[in-house]
C-alpha positions as CSV (number, residue, x, y, z in Angstrom):
1,M,-7.9,40.4,-11.3
2,N,-6.1,38.0,-13.8
3,H,-6.1,34.3,-13.1
4,H,-3.0,32.4,-13.9
5,P,-3.8,29.0,-15.5
6,V,-0.9,27.2,-13.6
7,L,-2.1,28.5,-10.2
8,G,-5.6,27.3,-11.0
9,G,-4.3,23.9,-11.8
10,M,-2.3,23.9,-8.6
11,G,-5.5,24.3,-6.6
12,L,-7.1,21.4,-8.4
13,M,-4.0,19.3,-7.9
14,G,-4.1,20.1,-4.1
15,L,-7.8,19.2,-4.0
16,G,-7.0,15.9,-5.7
17,M,-4.2,15.2,-3.3
18,V,-6.4,15.8,-0.3
19,A,-9.2,13.6,-1.8
20,G,-6.7,10.8,-2.6
21,A,-5.2,10.9,0.9
22,A,-8.7,10.7,2.4
23,L,-9.7,7.8,0.2
24,S,-6.5,5.9,0.9
25,M,-6.9,6.3,4.7
26,A,-10.5,5.1,4.5
27,M,-9.6,2.0,2.4
28,A,-6.4,1.1,4.2
29,P,-6.4,-2.3,6.0
30,K,-6.8,-2.2,9.7
31,K,-3.8,-3.0,11.9
32,K,-5.1,-6.4,13.0
33,D,-5.7,-7.4,9.4
34,L,-2.2,-6.2,8.4
35,K,-0.6,-8.2,11.2
36,R,-2.6,-11.3,10.2
37,T,-1.5,-10.9,6.5
38,A,2.1,-10.4,7.5
39,R,2.1,-13.5,9.7
40,K,0.6,-15.6,7.0
41,A,3.1,-14.3,4.4
42,M,6.0,-15.2,6.8
43,R,4.6,-18.7,7.4
44,N,4.2,-19.3,3.7
45,M,7.8,-18.1,3.1
46,G,9.1,-20.5,5.7
47,N,7.1,-23.4,4.1
48,L,8.5,-22.4,0.7
49,A,12.1,-22.4,2.1
50,D,11.6,-25.8,3.7
51,D,10.2,-27.2,0.5
52,L,13.0,-25.7,-1.6
53,S,15.7,-27.0,0.7
54,S,14.2,-30.5,0.8
55,N,13.9,-30.6,-3.0
56,M,17.6,-29.6,-3.3
57,G,18.7,-32.3,-0.9
58,F,19.9,-30.1,2.0
């Protein structure tokens, strides 16, 4: 049976995709941490907007 070099590479690419997906799911932040980070970012943006508007004289 002849092995095609492209099809062999496709198998390796698929294996790499599965390994990457597994690693990203394992290293993804938990939901609680994500909410905390988003809340902190929104608070910082609010503070930045307040500082910017007070420095511009609004």
